[in-house]
LUMNURO-253642 format. One record per residue (C-alpha): y, x, z. Coordinates in steps of 0.02 Angstrom, whole numbers, plus 50000, padded with zeros to 5 digits. Layout:
<nodes>
YXZ ...
</nodes>
This chain:
<nodes>
544674741141198 543924724441144 542364717841227 540764716441126 540454701441014 538824691941046 537374696940933 535784686440931 534364693340825 533464678340748 532214687740638 531714706040637 530314709840516 529894724940408 530874718240259 532334708740339 533374706940497 534414691340530 535744691940666 537004678740717 538654686440772 539844676040878 541604682540908 542594675441052 544454679541039 544714698041076 542914703641043 542244715940914 540624723440849 541184741140888 541264754340752 539634755440655 538854760240487 537694748340396 536004756340361 535494742240243 536314731040113 536784714440191 537404696640163 538634687540277 538504668540293 539954660840393 539444647140515 541074644840613 542544648440496 544054658540546 544944675140526 544214692040570 544954709440548 543914723340471 544484740340532 543964755840433 544624773140391 545854765240267 546624753340394 546494734940441 545904721640318 545974702940350 544364693540311 544404674640300 542704667640347 542534651340248 541074639340257 540074639740096 540764656840045 539464670140081 539704688240027 538674704140014 539004722540045 538014738340007 537244749840136 538404763240204 539864751640245 540744759040397 541904747940499 542284738240658 542434719340651 543744712340771 544264694540814 546144695440840 546334676640821 546374663240957 544784654540896 542904657840899 542204664340734 540354666140693 539264671940549 537454675740511 537124693240445 535564695740338 535054714040316 533814718540179 532784733140244 
</nodes>
């Protein structure tokens, strides 16, 4: 079982929550379901693995390439690489 990635909540207001996630090698978020739509903004690029009920999916975190997902996404985010990876997650409540 991977250890927990570091989550630092930067803003938590009625309309938005902003959290910086930092993944040391071998860490993960743990399985979770997103209650809100969200945007991911990479701040330290690298490779993460998204694990869901359909299997493993490689996600390349590239500077300048943000992406969004709808609420209800269910997955675990795992750093199986040898490098630190970090992103800011912006949830629209």
